[in-house]
TISERO-431980 format. One record per atom (N, C-alpha, C): x, y, z; atom name; residue number from 0; chain; residue in three letters. Coordinates in pm, 1 decimal. Each point is the difference from the previous one (the first is absolute). Example, Ala and Ser with C-alpha at 12.3 -4.5 7.8 and 13.67 -1.06 7.14 Angstrom:
2
px 1319.0&py -569.0&pz 780.0&atom N&nr 0&kette A&rest ala;
px -89.0&py 119.0&pz 0.0&atom CA&nr 0&kette A&rest ala;
px 90.0&py 120.0&pz 0.0&atom C&nr 0&kette A&rest ala;
px -35.0&py 105.0&pz -72.0&atom N&nr 1&kette A&rest ser;
px 82.0&py 119.0&pz 6.0&atom CA&nr 1&kette A&rest ser;
px -77.0&py 109.0&pz 73.0&atom C&nr 1&kette A&rest ser;
//
This chain:
93
px -2853.5&py -3587.1&pz 814.6&atom N&nr 0&kette A&rest ser;
px -35.2&py -94.9&pz -103.6&atom CA&nr 0&kette A&rest ser;
px -139.5&py -55.3&pz 26.2&atom C&nr 0&kette A&rest ser;
px -56.1&py -62.8&pz -100.8&atom N&nr 1&kette A&rest leu;
px -133.9&py -57.3&pz 11.5&atom CA&nr 1&kette A&rest leu;
px -3.1&py -110.0&pz 104.9&atom C&nr 1&kette A&rest leu;
px 102.3&py -84.9&pz 3.5&atom N&nr 2&kette A&rest ala;
px 4.3&py -109.7&pz 97.4&atom CA&nr 2&kette A&rest ala;
px 0.5&py 56.5&pz 141.8&atom C&nr 2&kette A&rest ala;
px 78.9&py 106.6&pz 21.7&atom N&nr 3&kette A&rest asp;
px 5.2&py 59.9&pz 133.2&atom CA&nr 3&kette A&rest asp;
px -134.8&py 57.3&pz 40.0&atom C&nr 3&kette A&rest asp;
px -69.0&py 65.8&pz -92.6&atom N&nr 4&kette A&rest ser;
px -128.1&py 60.7&pz 35.0&atom CA&nr 4&kette A&rest ser;
px -104.9&py -106.9&pz 25.5&atom C&nr 4&kette A&rest ser;
px 2.2&py -110.9&pz -75.0&atom N&nr 5&kette A&rest ser;
px -99.8&py -103.8&pz 25.0&atom CA&nr 5&kette A&rest ser;
px 29.8&py -71.0&pz 131.6&atom C&nr 5&kette A&rest ser;
px 129.1&py -13.2&pz 35.3&atom N&nr 6&kette A&rest glu;
px 34.6&py -64.1&pz 126.5&atom CA&nr 6&kette A&rest glu;
px -43.2&py 86.3&pz 117.7&atom C&nr 6&kette A&rest glu;
px 24.0&py 131.8&pz -6.6&atom N&nr 7&kette A&rest ser;
px -39.9&py 84.7&pz 111.4&atom CA&nr 7&kette A&rest ser;
px -151.9&py 6.6&pz 9.8&atom C&nr 7&kette A&rest ser;
px -69.4&py -4.0&pz -111.4&atom N&nr 8&kette A&rest ser;
px -145.8&py -3.4&pz 0.8&atom CA&nr 8&kette A&rest ser;
px -48.7&py -128.9&pz 64.3&atom C&nr 8&kette A&rest ser;
px 61.9&py -112.9&pz -34.4&atom N&nr 9&kette A&rest phe;
px -34.0&py -128.2&pz 61.1&atom CA&nr 9&kette A&rest phe;
px 23.5&py 6.6&pz 150.6&atom C&nr 9&kette A&rest phe;
px 118.9&py 49.9&pz 39.3&atom N&nr 10&kette A&rest asp;
px 33.3&py 6.6&pz 142.0&atom CA&nr 10&kette A&rest asp;
px -99.2&py 85.3&pz 77.8&atom C&nr 10&kette A&rest asp;
px -39.9&py 112.9&pz -55.8&atom N&nr 11&kette A&rest arg;
px -97.3&py 86.5&pz 68.8&atom CA&nr 11&kette A&rest arg;
px -132.7&py -71.3&pz 19.0&atom C&nr 11&kette A&rest arg;
px -39.0&py -80.5&pz -98.2&atom N&nr 12&kette A&rest gly;
px -129.8&py -65.5&pz 6.9&atom CA&nr 12&kette A&rest gly;
px -2.9&py -126.5&pz 82.9&atom C&nr 12&kette A&rest gly;
px 112.5&py -75.1&pz 5.1&atom N&nr 13&kette A&rest tyr;
px -5.5&py -134.2&pz 57.4&atom CA&nr 13&kette A&rest tyr;
px 102.7&py -32.8&pz 107.3&atom C&nr 13&kette A&rest tyr;
px 116.0&py 66.6&pz 0.6&atom N&nr 14&kette A&rest leu;
px 108.0&py -38.0&pz 90.6&atom CA&nr 14&kette A&rest leu;
px -45.1&py 5.2&pz 145.7&atom C&nr 14&kette A&rest leu;
px 27.2&py -106.6&pz 74.3&atom N&nr 15&kette A&rest tyr;
px -33.1&py -15.4&pz 143.1&atom CA&nr 15&kette A&rest tyr;
px -149.3&py -8.7&pz 27.2&atom C&nr 15&kette A&rest tyr;
px -82.3&py -11.9&pz -103.0&atom N&nr 16&kette A&rest lys;
px -144.0&py -18.1&pz 19.5&atom CA&nr 16&kette A&rest lys;
px -31.2&py -148.9&pz 1.4&atom C&nr 16&kette A&rest lys;
px -106.3&py -37.2&pz 70.1&atom N&nr 17&kette A&rest ile;
px -43.6&py -139.2&pz 2.2&atom CA&nr 17&kette A&rest ile;
px -89.7&py -22.4&pz -121.0&atom C&nr 17&kette A&rest ile;
px 35.8&py -100.0&pz -79.5&atom N&nr 18&kette A&rest leu;
px -72.2&py -30.0&pz -123.8&atom CA&nr 18&kette A&rest leu;
px -51.0&py -143.1&pz 3.3&atom C&nr 18&kette A&rest leu;
px -113.5&py -21.5&pz -64.5&atom N&nr 19&kette A&rest ser;
px -48.5&py -135.2&pz -26.4&atom CA&nr 19&kette A&rest ser;
px 14.5&py -24.2&pz -148.7&atom C&nr 19&kette A&rest ser;
px 60.1&py -112.9&pz -34.4&atom N&nr 20&kette A&rest val;
px 16.6&py -35.2&pz -140.5&atom CA&nr 20&kette A&rest val;
px -48.7&py -143.0&pz -21.4&atom C&nr 20&kette A&rest val;
px -51.3&py -24.3&pz -117.0&atom N&nr 21&kette A&rest gly;
px -41.3&py -135.1&pz -35.8&atom CA&nr 21&kette A&rest gly;
px 73.2&py -42.1&pz -124.5&atom C&nr 21&kette A&rest gly;
px 18.9&py -129.8&pz -14.4&atom N&nr 22&kette A&rest gly;
px 66.9&py -47.2&pz -119.8&atom CA&nr 22&kette A&rest gly;
px 21.4&py -149.3&pz 4.1&atom C&nr 22&kette A&rest gly;
px 74.1&py -45.2&pz -98.3&atom N&nr 23&kette A&rest ile;
px 34.5&py -141.5&pz -13.9&atom CA&nr 23&kette A&rest ile;
px 144.4&py -18.1&pz 46.4&atom C&nr 23&kette A&rest ile;
px 23.8&py -98.3&pz 85.5&atom N&nr 24&kette A&rest val;
px 134.2&py -25.5&pz 51.7&atom CA&nr 24&kette A&rest val;
px 90.0&py -49.3&pz -113.8&atom C&nr 24&kette A&rest val;
px 107.3&py 74.7&pz -26.8&atom N&nr 25&kette A&rest arg;
px 99.3&py -39.7&pz -100.5&atom CA&nr 25&kette A&rest arg;
px 99.4&py -97.0&pz 63.1&atom C&nr 25&kette A&rest arg;
px 56.1&py 38.7&pz 113.6&atom N&nr 26&kette A&rest asp;
px 88.4&py -92.3&pz 71.4&atom CA&nr 26&kette A&rest asp;
px 6.7&py 36.6&pz 147.6&atom C&nr 26&kette A&rest asp;
px 55.2&py -92.8&pz 77.9&atom N&nr 27&kette A&rest ile;
px 13.6&py 16.6&pz 144.7&atom CA&nr 27&kette A&rest ile;
px 144.0&py -35.5&pz 36.1&atom C&nr 27&kette A&rest ile;
px 66.5&py 90.5&pz 70.5&atom N&nr 28&kette A&rest lys;
px 138.5&py -22.2&pz 44.1&atom CA&nr 28&kette A&rest lys;
px 9.8&py 38.8&pz 146.7&atom C&nr 28&kette A&rest lys;
px 115.6&py -23.9&pz 58.1&atom N&nr 29&kette A&rest arg;
px 30.0&py 50.9&pz 134.1&atom CA&nr 29&kette A&rest arg;
px 116.8&py 97.4&pz -13.1&atom C&nr 29&kette A&rest arg;
px -7.0&py 110.5&pz 74.2&atom N&nr 30&kette A&rest asn;
px 110.9&py 95.5&pz -3.0&atom CA&nr 30&kette A&rest asn;
px 103.4&py -37.6&pz 106.7&atom C&nr 30&kette A&rest asn;
px 105.2&py 80.7&pz 12.9&atom N&nr 31&kette A&rest lys;
px 108.3&py -30.5&pz 94.2&atom CA&nr 31&kette A&rest lys;
px -48.3&py -5.8&pz 144.3&atom C&nr 31&kette A&rest lys;
px -107.8&py 70.1&pz 30.8&atom N&nr 32&kette A&rest ser;
px -55.4&py -0.8&pz 135.8&atom CA&nr 32&kette A&rest ser;
px -89.2&py -120.5&pz 25.5&atom C&nr 32&kette A&rest ser;
px -24.5&py -80.8&pz -103.7&atom N&nr 33&kette A&rest gly;
px -87.4&py -115.4&pz 15.9&atom CA&nr 33&kette A&rest gly;
px -145.8&py 28.4&pz -29.3&atom C&nr 33&kette A&rest gly;
px -31.5&py 125.7&pz -35.5&atom N&nr 34&kette A&rest asn;
px -138.4&py 34.9&pz -31.2&atom CA&nr 34&kette A&rest asn;
px -35.5&py -47.3&pz -141.2&atom C&nr 34&kette A&rest asn;
px -124.4&py -41.6&pz -17.9&atom N&nr 35&kette A&rest tyr;
px -49.4&py -32.8&pz -133.8&atom CA&nr 35&kette A&rest tyr;
px -14.9&py 128.1&pz -80.0&atom C&nr 35&kette A&rest tyr;
px 34.7&py -5.7&pz -127.2&atom N&nr 36&kette A&rest val;
px -22.7&py 111.4&pz -91.9&atom CA&nr 36&kette A&rest val;
px -79.4&py -55.4&pz -117.6&atom C&nr 36&kette A&rest val;
px -122.6&py 52.8&pz -16.0&atom N&nr 37&kette A&rest leu;
px -84.7&py -39.3&pz -111.6&atom CA&nr 37&kette A&rest leu;
px 18.2&py 100.4&pz -111.9&atom C&nr 37&kette A&rest leu;
px 11.3&py -48.8&pz -121.0&atom N&nr 38&kette A&rest ser;
px 1.6&py 86.1&pz -117.1&atom CA&nr 38&kette A&rest ser;
px -134.3&py -18.3&pz -69.6&atom C&nr 38&kette A&rest ser;
px -76.2&py 109.2&pz -12.5&atom N&nr 39&kette A&rest leu;
px -130.1&py -4.3&pz -66.0&atom CA&nr 39&kette A&rest leu;
px 13.7&py 53.1&pz -141.2&atom C&nr 39&kette A&rest leu;
px -61.3&py -69.6&pz -95.0&atom N&nr 40&kette A&rest lys;
px 2.2&py 43.8&pz -140.0&atom CA&nr 40&kette A&rest lys;
px -73.8&py 131.4&pz -14.6&atom C&nr 40&kette A&rest lys;
px 53.2&py 85.2&pz -87.3&atom N&nr 41&kette A&rest gly;
px -66.5&py 124.7&pz -32.7&atom CA&nr 41&kette A&rest gly;
px -100.6&py -21.7&pz -111.6&atom C&nr 41&kette A&rest gly;
px -27.2&py 103.5&pz -74.4&atom N&nr 42&kette A&rest asn;
px -93.5&py -8.7&pz -111.7&atom CA&nr 42&kette A&rest asn;
px 56.3&py -90.2&pz -109.7&atom C&nr 42&kette A&rest asn;
px -87.1&py -66.8&pz -75.6&atom N&nr 43&kette A&rest pro;
px 48.5&py -83.5&pz -110.4&atom CA&nr 43&kette A&rest pro;
px 89.3&py 80.9&pz -94.2&atom C&nr 43&kette A&rest pro;
px 112.8&py -56.2&pz -37.2&atom N&nr 44&kette A&rest gly;
px 92.5&py 68.5&pz -89.4&atom CA&nr 44&kette A&rest gly;
px 93.8&py 96.1&pz 69.9&atom C&nr 44&kette A&rest gly;
px -20.4&py 22.4&pz 130.6&atom N&nr 45&kette A&rest asp;
px 85.0&py 91.0&pz 76.2&atom CA&nr 45&kette A&rest asp;
px 97.3&py -84.3&pz 82.0&atom C&nr 45&kette A&rest asp;
px 131.4&py 15.4&pz -21.5&atom N&nr 46&kette A&rest pro;
px 96.5&py -84.2&pz 70.6&atom CA&nr 46&kette A&rest pro;
px 14.3&py 35.0&pz 148.5&atom C&nr 46&kette A&rest pro;
px -49.7&py 115.7&pz 41.5&atom N&nr 47&kette A&rest ser;
px 16.6&py 38.9&pz 140.1&atom CA&nr 47&kette A&rest ser;
px -92.6&py -82.3&pz 89.3&atom C&nr 47&kette A&rest ser;
px 33.1&py 0.9&pz 127.7&atom N&nr 48&kette A&rest ser;
px -81.2&py -72.9&pz 95.3&atom CA&nr 48&kette A&rest ser;
px 0.4&py 74.8&pz 131.8&atom C&nr 48&kette A&rest ser;
px -73.2&py -53.7&pz 97.1&atom N&nr 49&kette A&rest val;
px -1.7&py 54.6&pz 134.9&atom CA&nr 49&kette A&rest val;
px 67.0&py -103.4&pz 88.9&atom C&nr 49&kette A&rest val;
px 107.5&py 40.2&pz 66.9&atom N&nr 50&kette A&rest asn;
px 70.1&py -89.1&pz 92.0&atom CA&nr 50&kette A&rest asn;
px -49.2&py 28.6&pz 141.2&atom C&nr 50&kette A&rest asn;
px -52.1&py -103.1&pz 65.5&atom N&nr 51&kette A&rest cys;
px -63.1&py 14.0&pz 130.8&atom CA&nr 51&kette A&rest cys;
px 76.8&py -82.2&pz 102.5&atom C&nr 51&kette A&rest cys;
px 71.8&py 68.1&pz 88.9&atom N&nr 52&kette A&rest ala;
px 70.5&py -69.1&pz 108.8&atom CA&nr 52&kette A&rest ala;
px -100.6&py -20.2&pz 112.8&atom C&nr 52&kette A&rest ala;
px -30.0&py -127.4&pz 27.3&atom N&nr 53&kette A&rest leu;
px -100.7&py -29.5&pz 102.0&atom CA&nr 53&kette A&rest leu;
px 54.3&py 28.1&pz 139.7&atom C&nr 53&kette A&rest leu;
px -89.9&py 33.6&pz 89.4&atom N&nr 54&kette A&rest asp;
px 33.0&py 21.2&pz 140.1&atom CA&nr 54&kette A&rest asp;
px 65.5&py -126.8&pz 56.1&atom C&nr 54&kette A&rest asp;
px 86.2&py 16.7&pz 98.7&atom N&nr 55&kette A&rest ser;
px 72.7&py -114.0&pz 57.0&atom CA&nr 55&kette A&rest ser;
px -92.5&py -101.2&pz 67.4&atom C&nr 55&kette A&rest ser;
px -126.1&py 34.7&pz 25.9&atom N&nr 56&kette A&rest leu;
px -92.3&py -95.7&pz 61.3&atom CA&nr 56&kette A&rest leu;
px -22.2&py -122.2&pz -89.0&atom C&nr 56&kette A&rest leu;
px 31.6&py 11.3&pz -129.7&atom N&nr 57&kette A&rest tyr;
px -15.1&py -112.7&pz -93.1&atom CA&nr 57&kette A&rest tyr;
px 124.2&py -90.3&pz -6.3&atom C&nr 57&kette A&rest tyr;
px 110.2&py 43.6&pz 61.6&atom N&nr 58&kette A&rest asn;
px 128.1&py -68.9&pz -16.6&atom CA&nr 58&kette A&rest asn;
px -2.0&py -146.6&pz 42.2&atom C&nr 58&kette A&rest asn;
px -76.7&py -32.8&pz 101.8&atom N&nr 59&kette A&rest his;
px 3.6&py -135.8&pz 55.3&atom CA&nr 59&kette A&rest his;
px -115.5&py -85.9&pz -48.7&atom C&nr 59&kette A&rest his;
px -63.8&py 43.0&pz -107.2&atom N&nr 60&kette A&rest his;
px -112.4&py -74.1&pz -55.6&atom CA&nr 60&kette A&rest his;
px 27.4&py -31.5&pz -145.9&atom C&nr 60&kette A&rest his;
px -61.7&py -105.2&pz -48.8&atom N&nr 61&kette A&rest thr;
px 4.0&py -28.8&pz -142.4&atom CA&nr 61&kette A&rest thr;
px -112.3&py 80.5&pz -64.0&atom C&nr 61&kette A&rest thr;
px 31.2&py 77.0&pz -100.5&atom N&nr 62&kette A&rest leu;
px -101.9&py 81.0&pz -66.6&atom CA&nr 62&kette A&rest leu;
px -94.9&py -90.2&pz -77.9&atom C&nr 62&kette A&rest leu;
px -127.2&py 34.5&pz 4.5&atom N&nr 63&kette A&rest ser;
px -97.6&py -75.4&pz -78.8&atom CA&nr 63&kette A&rest ser;
px -2.5&py 49.7&pz -144.7&atom C&nr 63&kette A&rest ser;
px 64.5&py 114.5&pz -26.5&atom N&nr 64&kette A&rest leu;
px 4.4&py 54.3&pz -136.4&atom CA&nr 64&kette A&rest leu;
px 109.5&py -66.8&pz -81.4&atom C&nr 64&kette A&rest leu;
px -23.6&py -9.5&pz -129.8&atom N&nr 65&kette A&rest lys;
px 101.1&py -51.1&pz -92.3&atom CA&nr 65&kette A&rest lys;
px -7.6&py 80.7&pz -129.3&atom C&nr 65&kette A&rest lys;
px 104.4&py -4.2&pz -83.7&atom N&nr 66&kette A&rest pro;
px -4.6&py 73.8&pz -126.5&atom CA&nr 66&kette A&rest pro;
px -125.8&py -36.2&pz -79.6&atom C&nr 66&kette A&rest pro;
px -63.4&py 103.7&pz -55.3&atom N&nr 67&kette A&rest gly;
px -123.1&py -17.8&pz -75.9&atom CA&nr 67&kette A&rest gly;
px -124.6&py 31.4&pz 80.8&atom C&nr 67&kette A&rest gly;
px 12.8&py 2.8&pz 134.1&atom N&nr 68&kette A&rest asp;
px -114.6&py 31.8&pz 85.3&atom CA&nr 68&kette A&rest asp;
px -30.8&py 149.5&pz -5.3&atom C&nr 68&kette A&rest asp;
px -126.2&py 32.0&pz 15.5&atom N&nr 69&kette A&rest ser;
px -44.9&py 138.3&pz 11.1&atom CA&nr 69&kette A&rest ser;
px -4.6&py 35.9&pz 147.9&atom C&nr 69&kette A&rest ser;
px 41.4&py 122.4&pz 34.5&atom N&nr 70&kette A&rest cys;
px -3.3&py 39.7&pz 140.9&atom CA&nr 70&kette A&rest cys;
px -10.4&py 151.7&pz 11.2&atom C&nr 70&kette A&rest cys;
px -26.6&py 43.7&pz 122.4&atom N&nr 71&kette A&rest ala;
px 1.2&py 142.5&pz 32.8&atom CA&nr 71&kette A&rest ala;
px 96.9&py 19.0&pz 115.6&atom C&nr 71&kette A&rest ala;
px 84.9&py 100.4&pz -10.6&atom N&nr 72&kette A&rest ile;
px 105.9&py 26.8&pz 97.4&atom CA&nr 72&kette A&rest ile;
px -12.4&py 145.2&pz 45.0&atom C&nr 72&kette A&rest ile;
px 20.6&py 23.0&pz 129.9&atom N&nr 73&kette A&rest arg;
px 3.1&py 137.1&pz 53.3&atom CA&nr 73&kette A&rest arg;
px 137.0&py 22.2&pz 61.9&atom C&nr 73&kette A&rest arg;
px 62.4&py 112.3&pz -36.7&atom N&nr 74&kette A&rest gly;
px 131.7&py 30.8&pz 54.7&atom CA&nr 74&kette A&rest gly;
px 34.7&py 146.7&pz -16.8&atom C&nr 74&kette A&rest gly;
px 114.0&py 37.4&pz 52.5&atom N&nr 75&kette A&rest thr;
px 48.1&py 138.0&pz -6.4&atom CA&nr 75&kette A&rest thr;
px 89.9&py 16.6&pz -121.5&atom C&nr 75&kette A&rest thr;
px -28.4&py 100.4&pz -80.4&atom N&nr 76&kette A&rest cys;
px 79.2&py 25.3&pz -119.9&atom CA&nr 76&kette A&rest cys;
px 137.1&py 54.5&pz 39.8&atom C&nr 76&kette A&rest cys;
px 105.1&py -71.9&pz -42.0&atom N&nr 77&kette A&rest ala;
px 137.2&py 40.6&pz 30.9&atom CA&nr 77&kette A&rest ala;
px 69.5&py 59.0&pz -122.4&atom C&nr 77&kette A&rest ala;
px -75.1&py 25.1&pz -107.3&atom N&nr 78&kette A&rest gly;
px 57.7&py 62.5&pz -117.9&atom CA&nr 78&kette A&rest gly;
px -6.7&py -91.5&pz -120.9&atom C&nr 78&kette A&rest gly;
px 71.5&py 38.7&pz -104.0&atom N&nr 79&kette A&rest his;
px 3.2&py -82.7&pz -119.8&atom CA&nr 79&kette A&rest his;
px 128.2&py 23.4&pz -77.6&atom C&nr 79&kette A&rest his;
px 45.5&py -106.9&pz -61.4&atom N&nr 80&kette A&rest leu;
px 109.2&py 7.7&pz -96.4&atom CA&nr 80&kette A&rest leu;
px -66.7&py -35.3&pz -131.3&atom C&nr 80&kette A&rest leu;
px 25.7&py -119.6&pz -51.7&atom N&nr 81&kette A&rest ser;
px -80.8&py -42.8&pz -114.7&atom CA&nr 81&kette A&rest ser;
px -130.5&py -60.2&pz 50.1&atom C&nr 81&kette A&rest ser;
px 0.5&py -46.8&pz 124.9&atom N&nr 82&kette A&rest asp;
px -118.3&py -57.7&pz 62.3&atom CA&nr 82&kette A&rest asp;
px -39.9&py 84.7&pz 120.4&atom C&nr 82&kette A&rest asp;
px -125.3&py -8.5&pz 36.3&atom N&nr 83&kette A&rest ile;
px -47.6&py 65.8&pz 121.6&atom CA&nr 83&kette A&rest ile;
px 30.5&py -91.9&pz 117.3&atom C&nr 83&kette A&rest ile;
px 44.2&py 56.5&pz 111.4&atom N&nr 84&kette A&rest ile;
px 40.8&py -79.3&pz 115.6&atom CA&nr 84&kette A&rest ile;
px -92.1&py 31.7&pz 117.5&atom C&nr 84&kette A&rest ile;
px -61.8&py -104.9&pz 55.8&atom N&nr 85&kette A&rest leu;
px -80.5&py 12.2&pz 120.9&atom CA&nr 85&kette A&rest leu;
px 67.6&py -80.4&pz 110.2&atom C&nr 85&kette A&rest leu;
px -2.0&py 52.0&pz 122.6&atom N&nr 86&kette A&rest val;
px 61.8&py -69.7&pz 113.4&atom CA&nr 86&kette A&rest val;
px -100.9&py -18.2&pz 111.9&atom C&nr 86&kette A&rest val;
px 32.5&py -87.9&pz 95.5&atom N&nr 87&kette A&rest asp;
px -86.4&py -29.4&pz 114.7&atom CA&nr 87&kette A&rest asp;
px -139.2&py -39.7&pz -44.7&atom C&nr 87&kette A&rest asp;
px -7.3&py -84.9&pz -101.3&atom N&nr 88&kette A&rest cys;
px -127.7&py -35.4&pz -63.8&atom CA&nr 88&kette A&rest cys;
px -73.7&py -110.0&pz 74.0&atom C&nr 88&kette A&rest cys;
px -132.3&py 6.0&pz -10.5&atom N&nr 89&kette A&rest ile;
px -84.6&py -108.7&pz 46.2&atom CA&nr 89&kette A&rest ile;
px -84.0&py -47.3&pz -118.0&atom C&nr 89&kette A&rest ile;
px -37.6&py -127.8&pz 3.6&atom N&nr 90&kette A&rest ile;
px -85.7&py -55.9&pz -104.6&atom CA&nr 90&kette A&rest ile;
px -143.3&py 25.0&pz 40.8&atom C&nr 90&kette A&rest ile;
px -75.4&py 69.0&pz -84.7&atom N&nr 91&kette A&rest glu;
px -139.0&py 30.2&pz 31.6&atom CA&nr 91&kette A&rest glu;
px -93.0&py -113.8&pz -40.5&atom C&nr 91&kette A&rest glu;
px 27.8&py -61.4&pz -114.6&atom N&nr 92&kette A&rest lys;
px -83.2&py -113.6&pz -43.5&atom CA&nr 92&kette A&rest lys;
px 71.4&py -80.4&pz -104.6&atom C&nr 92&kette A&rest lys;
//
């Protein structure tokens, strides 16, 4: 199917690669492990986003980022469902 071919194409290009992404913070949550997960807005009109699980080094700090802030994140691509997922992320700026 078309969805399968686009997913395998995505995986070949990005899966397990280190990516830098920039965007506007949609929301900030903590996952079950206590890590912060930032959701970055995608293109205007596009409901998808990039979910960035921050490295555990951020767990014991209050993040200076808040929803609406612009930032750049670097992390390892762990795949995508409706959103792209990055793990072990660091905040670049």
